[in-house]
C-alpha positions in Angstrom: 148.7 99.6 47.6 148.1 102.7 48.8 148.8 104.7 51.8 146.5 105.5 54.5 146.9 108.3 57.3 145.3 106.8 60.3 143.3 108.4 63.4 146.9 108.9 65.0 147.8 111.6 62.8 148.8 114.7 64.6 148.0 116.9 61.8 151.9 118.7 61.6 151.7 118.4 58.0 154.8 117.2 57.3 153.7 114.1 54.7 151.9 116.9 52.7 154.9 118.8 50.8 156.4 114.9 50.6 154.0 113.4 47.6 154.9 113.6 44.3 151.4 113.2 43.2 149.8 115.5 45.0 147.8 113.0 46.8 147.7 114.3 50.2 145.2 117.1 51.8 144.5 118.6 55.3 140.8 117.2 56.7 138.1 118.6 55.7 140.2 120.2 52.0 138.3 119.4 48.7 140.8 117.7 46.3 140.7 117.1 42.7 143.0 115.2 40.1 144.4 117.7 38.4 146.4 119.1 42.0 150.5 118.0 41.2 149.4 116.3 38.4 149.1 117.1 34.4 145.3 115.6 34.0 142.7 118.2 33.2 139.2 117.7 32.1 137.5 114.2 31.7 139.5 111.4 31.8 139.3 107.6 32.2 140.9 106.9 35.2 143.4 103.3 35.6 140.3 102.1 37.4 138.1 102.6 34.2 136.3 105.6 35.9 135.6 108.7 33.9 135.6 112.2 36.1 136.2 115.4 35.2 140.2 116.1 36.4 139.3 119.9 37.0 136.5 118.9 39.6 136.3 119.4 43.4 135.7 116.4 45.3 134.4 115.5 48.7 137.0 115.0 51.8 138.1 111.5 52.1 138.6 113.1 55.8 137.1 115.4 57.8 139.6 115.4 60.7 142.8 114.3 60.1 145.1 114.8 56.7 144.4 111.6 53.8 145.7 110.8 50.9 143.5 110.3 47.9 144.1 106.5 47.0 143.5 106.3 43.0 146.3 109.5 42.8 148.6 107.6 45.4 151.6 105.3 44.1 153.4 105.1 47.5 156.0 107.1 45.3 157.0 104.4 43.0 158.8 106.0 40.3 160.2 109.1 41.9 161.5 107.0 45.8 162.6 104.3 46.8 160.3 104.2 49.9 156.5 106.2 50.4 157.9 109.8 51.6 154.7 109.7 53.8 156.0 107.5 55.7 159.1 108.0 56.2 158.6 111.7 57.5 155.8 111.2 59.7 157.0 111.3 63.1 154.2 109.6 65.0 154.6 106.8 62.0 150.8 107.5 61.1 151.2 106.2 57.6 150.9 102.7 56.4 150.0 100.5 54.3 146.7 100.4 53.4 145.0 96.8 53.6 141.9 97.4 51.2 143.8 98.9 48.4 146.4 96.6 46.5 148.7 97.4 43.2 151.4 96.0 42.1 154.6 98.1 40.8 153.5 97.8 37.3 150.3 99.1 38.4 151.4 101.4 40.6 154.5 102.8 37.4 150.8 102.6 35.2 149.5 105.2 37.3 152.0 107.1 37.7 152.3 107.1 33.7 148.9 108.7 33.1 148.8 110.8 35.8 152.8 112.5 34.7 152.3 112.2 30.6 
């Protein structure tokens, strides 16, 4: 599963530098698959979708920090626990019940993004 940032976020930014996948962005900021990964140009995502890794994508949230689900691996392959949740002072980085992935899927996503 991916992690989400709830509306209780105080916009402190503690989570953003902790993400090994660069999946966390400030509210209102555009994001790219290539940010902090080895991806570049046209790629086929693990979901089967095609995307240009270098293209800007619309923000997931305009008001608070957000996590791009397709880039979040819950820190699997990097750390023992999601680092965003570990450093969040208000515990607003929580499991996304709408995005469920196995450890094998998370490791495959990590390997895909970090060749």
